[in-house]
C-alpha positions in Angstrom: 0.0 0.0 0.0 0.9 3.7 -0.2 0.5 6.4 2.5 -0.9 9.5 0.8 -1.1 12.0 3.7 -0.7 12.3 7.5 -2.6 14.9 9.5 -2.1 15.5 13.2 -5.2 16.8 15.0 -4.2 20.0 16.9 -4.6 19.7 20.6 -5.3 16.0 20.5 -3.1 12.9 20.4 -4.7 11.8 17.1 -3.1 11.3 13.7 -5.2 10.6 10.6 -3.3 8.7 8.0 -4.8 8.3 4.5 -3.5 5.8 2.0 -4.3 3.1 -0.5 -4.1 -0.6 0.1 -4.9 -3.2 -2.5 -7.9 -5.3 -1.5 -5.9 -8.5 -2.0 -3.4 -7.3 0.6 -6.0 -5.9 3.1 -7.1 -9.2 4.6 -5.9 -9.2 8.2 -4.9 -5.5 8.1 -7.3 -4.5 10.9 -5.9 -7.2 13.3 -2.3 -6.3 12.4 -2.9 -2.5 12.9 -4.7 -3.1 16.3 -1.9 -5.5 17.5 0.9 -3.1 16.4 -0.7 -0.1 18.2 -1.9 -2.0 21.3 -5.5 -1.5 20.2 -5.2 2.3 20.0 -5.6 2.6 16.2 -8.4 1.4 14.0 -9.0 1.7 10.2 -11.9 3.1 8.3 -11.6 1.5 4.9 -13.6 2.3 1.8 -13.2 1.7 -1.9 -11.5 4.5 -3.8 -10.4 3.4 -7.2 -9.4 0.6 -9.6 -5.9 0.3 -10.8 -4.9 -1.9 -13.8 -2.4 -4.6 -13.1 0.0 -4.6 -16.0 1.9 -7.9 -15.5 1.4 -10.8 -17.8 -1.1 -13.3 -16.3 0.3 -16.1 -18.5 4.0 -15.5 -17.6 6.0 -18.5 -16.4 7.9 -16.4 -13.9 5.8 -15.4 -10.8 4.5 -11.9 -10.6 1.7 -10.2 -8.7 -1.0 -11.3 -11.2 0.2 -14.9 -11.5 0.3 -15.1 -7.7 -3.3 -13.8 -7.4 -4.5 -16.2 -10.1 -2.8 -19.1 -8.5 -4.3 -18.3 -5.1 -7.8 -18.0 -6.6 -7.4 -21.3 -8.5 -6.2 -23.1 -5.3 -9.2 -21.7 -3.4 -11.5 -23.1 -6.1 -9.8 -26.5 -5.8 -7.9 -26.2 -9.1 -4.2 -26.6 -9.9 -2.5 -23.2 -9.4 -1.0 -23.3 -12.8 -3.0 -21.8 -15.7 -3.6 -24.5 -18.3 
């Protein structure tokens, strides 16, 4: 993900951090954030935009796209390799 901005609230011990996190990488984020901050931080997540993934989905070398496809195929009970 990317952090886009950080804003400290004047007179309060609060910092608002805005950023982008791919949905595929967001699973477990809430638990991770709460654990790392001893329960003091919590996210407010909402959809913002789509971004095209430009890697080749049929590449023999692993990239972000082939990894996602392999994980989806495994979850569906298929071989991870694209036929």
